[in-house]
Structure formats: structure tokens, C-alpha cells
C-alpha positions, 0 to 999 in steps of 0.5 A: 500500500505504501508503494501506492501512496507513493505513486499517487503522491506524485502523479497528484502532485505534478498534476498540481503543478501542472493545474496551477501553470493553468491558473486552476488552483481551486480543485479537488481533482488532484486529490480525486485522482490520489484517492482512486490510485490510493483508497487510503490515501489520507492515511499516509500523507502528512498533516499538521498536528493540530487540525480543526473541522468544521461541519453542520447543515448550514453555516459551516462555509461562513465558519470556516472562512472566519476561523481561518481569517482570524487565525491568518490574521494573528500569524498562524501558519493555516492549511485549509480547502478554501479552495478545494472542496469539503469533501475527502478529495478536497481534503486530499488536494489541500493537503498535497498543495502544503506538503513537500516532495518528501511529504512533508507538511508546510504547516501547523494547523489545519481547519477544514470544513467537512460535508456531513456525509463524507466525514465517514470517509475523513475522520477514519484517517483525519483524526481532528483535535476539535469538531465545531458543529454549527447546527444539524436540520434536514437538508435536500431530501436527495442527501441530507434529509433525515438528522438522525441519519446524518448524526449516525454518520458523523459519529460513525467514525467521530475520534472518541477524543475529538473535543466537539464544540456544539451548539447547545441551543441545538439538542440534535447537534448536542447528540454528536460525540456522546463520550466525547469532551464537549464545549457548548456555546448558545445565545441567552434568552431573547425579547423575540423568543417564544415558548412554541415555534410555528415553523413548518419544521421541528426535526426533534419533538421528543425527548431522546431519553424518554420519548415524552413531548419536549418543551421549551424555556424559550424557543426561537426558530424550528428547535432552537432554543432551551428545551426541557422534558418535563417527565424525566429531566433532560434538558438543554446543556448549559453554554460555556460561551453564552451571548448575553447581550445583543446591540444592533445599533452599536453592532456589538455582542457580549460572550459571557465565559466561565468567570468574565465576558467579552464584547465583540463586533458584529458581523451580521445582525441576523441570528443565524449568523451570530451563532456562525460568529459565536462558534468561531469565537467559541474555538477560538478561545478554546486553542488559546486565542485571547478575545482581543485578538478575536475582536481585532480581527473581526473589525476587519472582517466583512461576510463574503459577498456570495451570502451577504452584500449591502450597497446604498444605491440612491437612497435605497439599501440594496441586499444580496442574500444566499437562500439555498434551495433544496434546503427549507431551513436556510430559506426559512431563516432568510425569509425570517431575517427579511421580514425582521429589517424595518421600512418597505421592502421589494423581494427578487427571489430566484432560487433554481437550486440547480441546471436541471430544475426544469426537469427533476420533480423532486426539486419541488418538496423543499418548498412545503417545508420551507416557511414563505408564509414569514414574507406574508408582511404589510411591509413588504410590498412586491415579491417578484420571482424569476427562474425556471420555477416561478410558477412553482414559487408562485404558487407556493406564495399563493398558499402562503397567503399573500395576495395576488397583487403583491407577487409577479412572476417570470422565467427570465431572471434578469427580467425581474428588475424591470418589474421593480417599483422601486419608489414604494420601497426603502429597501430591495432583497435580492435572494439567490441560490448558491449557484446564482450568484453570478445572476444575482451580481448581474441583477445588482448592476442592472437594479444600480443603472435603474435606480441611477437613470431613475434619480436622473429623471427626478433631477 
């Protein structure tokens, strides 16, 4: 096997060098070749002494990038799979890229984004010292629809000595690594919390110990909140890192640790992204960075534009926001954020999740798990639906009780901008799928021209 490893190593290494000459660095292909030649390639390739893995249904890319950027800003010698993929071949490519021709790594620390389903192929060889889990929800019906299944996949090869950093407000994440050392993070009770959520999806409803229906001291969204069992006493764990206060005006959060609280700048005022930032703070504090180091780095950062961007154009705020198709919880969180933002708004929605959307009926099922009802608000003046799924989305909005006169559907996504009545609103949201960022960018440019033209006509 060692001979096969060296053959795979050098073929993949030379392949990587060739791709670099072609300026095609962002690829998992060399790692795919290496694993094809030597299935146990990850077992033999050298790796940094300390490894952090980040997984979860939503937010793992954002969290991984945040951890990487803060570490690099504080002069850590970091290896990551940002330019490849979050499956085994992407990690193999990242390790290859940062190893010399004698199979010795050039880095001291690795931060790997790990796809939940691929973890079973990774953790048996790459043993993370720390595993950060952002959250676990049902996902695409084709891959990760059942959370119990995903928990079993992650637990199958998770080393028993890996320290798991889990969201204390997410009982499903808390079920990872039952025998593993745990560190928890969470957000204290908020004014907007309730006793029972109205979301369509709730992935855990009963006590995992006695099967009694769970109750909540406070519920936030879906199954997220502080839960307890009235029968056996089972309850959500206490947080080692707890957000005690959120100041949206000053864009700050206060995080309480065991004996002291620390103030951090807030990257985004959506609760979902506060959880993301908190998970990054928790792991970075755990491995030894000071609160000052972390906060100084956060002040220099912003969420990548493929996830979220804001721009003021002639007095209108234009916001692009990732809204993943086939991921009902992620879509619901975005809809909730849109409706929570003050002021009159228009929404452009382009959530065709892949190129085969015209031909795959399976793509429809997530529409009826997502909370489109959240967009049924008086201050949302228009919803313009673009893409080949426009008719399906239009029907879903009607079923959510949204008045027909607020809805416009059109297959040509770039024509959606022409349907906007900009004078009626202060904010315009462009909600796009992960595969539609280029289209969202074009829409933003068209909107810029439209708003500039409108301003010129007024003058």
C-alpha cells in the first residue's frame, strides 16, 4: 500500500503543479486522482499537528472562513480546503498543496470544512482535535433529509478524543459524540423568543431519553432554543460561551465565559449569523487566542459577498442574500431575516437550485417545508419571482396567503429588475441560490442602472 501511496502522491503532485500553470488552483481533482489510485491516501499523507474540523447543515463555509481569516490575521501558519471542496478529495488536495516532495507538511494547523455525509470517509484517517458543529437540520431530500441518519454518519468514525464544540441551543448537534469531551456555545433568552415555534419544520419534538414531548423555556426557531423534558428532567446543556447581550445599533455582542464577559464586534445582525460568529469565537478562545486578538480581527472582516452584501444606491439599500434551494431551514431563516428588517421592502427571488430544475420534480418538495408565510407582511410591497421554477414558487406564495397583487412571476431572471416599483420601497432584497450568485451580481448591476436612471429623471 505504501508503494501505491507514493505513486498516487507524485502523480497528484505533478498534476497539481500542471493545474497551477494553467491557473486552475481551486480544484479537488488532484485529490480525487490520488484517492482513486490509493483509497487510503488520507491515512499516509502528512498533516499538521493540530486539526480543526467544521461541519453542520448550514453556516459551515462562513464559520470555516471566519476561523481561517482570524488565525491568519494573527500570524498562524494555517492550511485549509477553501479552494477545493469539503469532501475527502478536497481535503486530500489541500494536504497535497501544502506538503513538500518528501511528504512533509509545511503548516502547523489545519482548518477543514467537512461535508456531513463525507465525514465517514475522512475521520477514519484525519483525526480532528476539535470538531465545530454549526447546527444540524434536515437538508436536501436527496442527501441529508433525516437528521438521525446524519448524526449516525458523523458519529460512525468520529474519534472518541475529539473535542466537540456544539450549539447548546440545538439538541440534535448536542447528540454528536456522546462519549466525547464537549464545549457548548449558545445565545441567552431574547425578547423575540417564544414558548413554541410556528415553523413548519421541527426536527426534534420528543425527549431523546424517554420520548415525552419536549417543552421550552424559550424557543427561537424550528427546534432551536432551551428545551427540557417535563417527565425525566433531560434538558439543554449550559453554554460555556453564552451571548448575554446583542446591541444591533452598536453592532456588538457580549459573550460570557466562565468568569468573565467579553465584547465583540458583530458581523451581521441576523441571529443565524450571530450563532456562526459565536461558534468561531468559541473554538478560537479554546485553542488559546485572546478576546482582543479575535475582536481586532473581526473588525477587519465582512461576510463574503456570495453569502451577503449590502449597498446604498441613491437612497435605496440593496441587499443580496444567499437563500439555498432544497434547504428549507436555510431558506426560512433568510425569509425571517427579511421580514425582521424595518422599512418597506421589495424582494426578488431566484432560487432555482441547479441546472436540471426544469426536469427534476424532486426539487419541488422543499417548497412545502420552507416558511414562505414569513414573507406575508404588510411592509413587503412586492415579491418578484424569476427562473424556470417561477410558477411553482408563485403557487407556494399563494398558499402562504400572500395577495396575488403583490406577486410577479417571470422565467427570465434578468427581467425581474424591470418589474420593480422602486419608488414604493426603501430596501430591495435579491435572494439567490448558491449557483445563482453570478445572476444576482448582474441583477444588482441592472438595478444600479435603473436607480441611477430614475434619479436622473427626477433631476
